[in-house]
C-alpha positions in Angstrom: 107.5 107.7 97.6 107.5 109.6 100.8 107.5 113.0 99.0 104.6 111.9 96.8 102.7 110.8 99.9 103.3 114.2 101.5 102.1 116.0 98.4 99.0 113.8 98.3 98.4 114.5 102.0 98.7 118.2 101.4 96.2 118.1 98.6 93.8 115.8 100.6 94.0 117.9 103.8 93.5 121.2 101.9 90.6 119.9 99.8 88.9 118.3 102.8 88.9 121.5 104.8 88.8 124.0 102.0 85.9 125.9 103.6 87.8 126.5 106.8 90.2 129.5 107.1 92.9 127.2 108.4 92.7 124.8 105.4 96.4 125.2 104.5 97.4 124.2 108.1 95.2 121.1 107.9 96.9 120.3 104.6 100.4 120.7 106.0 99.5 118.6 109.0 98.1 115.9 106.8 101.2 116.1 104.6 103.5 115.6 107.6 101.4 112.7 108.9 101.5 110.9 105.6 105.2 111.7 105.1 106.1 110.1 108.4 103.8 107.2 107.9 105.4 106.3 104.6 108.9 106.3 106.1 110.0 109.7 105.0 111.2 110.7 108.5 113.5 107.8 108.6 115.1 108.7 105.3 115.4 112.3 106.3 117.0 111.6 109.6 119.4 109.0 108.1 120.5 111.5 105.4 121.0 114.2 108.1 123.1 111.9 110.2 125.2 110.8 107.3 125.9 114.4 106.3 126.8 115.3 109.9 129.2 112.3 110.0 130.8 113.3 106.8 131.3 116.9 107.8 132.7 116.1 111.3 135.3 113.4 110.6 137.4 112.1 107.8 136.0 108.9 106.3 137.3 105.7 107.8 136.9 102.4 106.0 138.1 100.1 108.8 134.8 99.7 110.5 131.1 100.3 110.0 129.0 102.1 112.6 125.8 100.1 113.4 122.8 101.7 114.9 120.0 99.8 116.6 116.6 101.3 115.7 114.3 98.4 116.8 114.5 95.8 119.5 112.3 92.8 120.0 112.0 90.5 122.9 110.7 87.0 122.7 109.4 85.4 125.9 108.7 81.7 126.1 106.9 80.2 129.1 108.0 76.9 130.6 105.5 75.0 132.7 108.0 72.6 134.2 106.6 69.6 132.4 108.3 68.6 129.2 106.9 66.0 126.9 
C-alpha cells in the first residue's frame, strides 16, 4: 500500500507541476510525503532494523526484544471532593 501511495504521489506531484522545470523534484517530494503518511517509513525502518539484527548476532529464541514507539500519558484531575 505504501509503495502504491508513493507511486500515486509521484504521478500527482509531477502532473500538478508539469509546466515547471523542477516537476520531477516536486513529484519525488510528493511521493516521499505520501509514502511516509501511509506508514511506509515505519515498515522500511523495521525491516532495516531486523536485517541489522540478523546480520549482527545469532538468533536467540529465549526472549523477544520489545521496542516502544509511542507513549501516552493520561492525567486525571481531582478536586478534593468526592461524591
